[in-house]
Every structure is written in C-alpha cells, then in structure tokens.
C-alpha positions in Angstrom: -29.7 -43.0 -46.2 -26.7 -42.9 -43.5 -28.5 -40.4 -41.2 -32.2 -41.6 -41.3 -31.7 -45.5 -42.2 -28.3 -46.1 -40.5 -28.7 -49.3 -39.4 -29.9 -50.2 -42.8 -27.2 -49.1 -45.2 -24.4 -50.2 -42.9 -26.5 -53.9 -43.0 -26.4 -53.4 -46.8 -23.0 -52.3 -47.8 -20.6 -53.1 -44.3 -19.1 -51.5 -41.8 -16.0 -49.8 -42.8 -17.8 -45.8 -44.0 -15.8 -45.5 -47.2 -16.4 -48.6 -48.1 -19.8 -48.2 -47.9 -20.4 -45.0 -49.4 -18.8 -46.3 -52.8 -21.1 -49.2 -52.8 -24.3 -46.8 -52.0 -23.1 -44.6 -54.7 -22.1 -47.7 -57.4 -25.5 -49.6 -56.4 -27.6 -45.4 -57.3 -25.7 -45.7 -60.9 -27.6 -48.7 -61.9 -30.8 -47.0 -61.2 -32.9 -44.1 -63.2 -33.5 -40.7 -62.0 -37.5 -41.6 -61.0 -36.2 -44.6 -59.5 -33.5 -42.6 -56.9 -35.8 -39.6 -56.7 -38.9 -41.9 -55.2 -35.3 -43.2 -53.2 -34.7 -40.7 -51.7 -38.5 -39.1 -50.7 -38.3 -42.9 -48.7 -35.2 -41.7 -47.2 -36.6 -38.3 -45.9 -39.6 -39.8 -44.9 -38.0 -42.2 -42.5 -36.9 -39.2 -40.6 -40.2 -39.6 -39.3 -41.4 -43.2 -39.8 -38.3 -45.8 -40.2 -40.9 -48.2 -42.0 -40.2 -46.4 -45.0 -36.5 -47.3 -44.8 -37.2 -50.7 -47.2 -38.6 -48.7 -50.0 -34.9 -47.1 -49.6 -33.3 -50.2 -51.2 -35.4 -52.0 -53.5 -39.5 -53.0 -54.3 -42.6 -51.0 -52.8 -43.1 -48.1 -53.9 -40.1 -47.3 -56.0 -40.0 -50.0 -58.0 
C-alpha cells in the first residue's frame, strides 16, 4: 500500500512513516485472513489503476 496507494496510505495513517506503519499494522490485525487477502489483491491491482486503492481500506469488494 505504501507504494501503490501512497497518498491514501499517508492520508489514512499520517505522514510520519514509523507511526503510519504501526497504525496500518494494528488495523490489519483486526481483519480476517480472507479480508486481508482481498485487500492485498486490490493494492496489487492499484499498480495499474489507482481506483483500486479505495478497496484496500474499506468497503467493496473486501467487506
């Protein structure tokens, strides 16, 4: 997410890199494995289309 959805990443968890990493990891710990797998796929797809970035955080298709 840091690479493919950089602006959304920092917009969500802040500009400080270390703090953002900790907050992102804590948020990821709250989700089931299948949700994380879906969000990872969205992040990878965002390399070609930034529209997929929103799916890395919440809502469809990874609810």
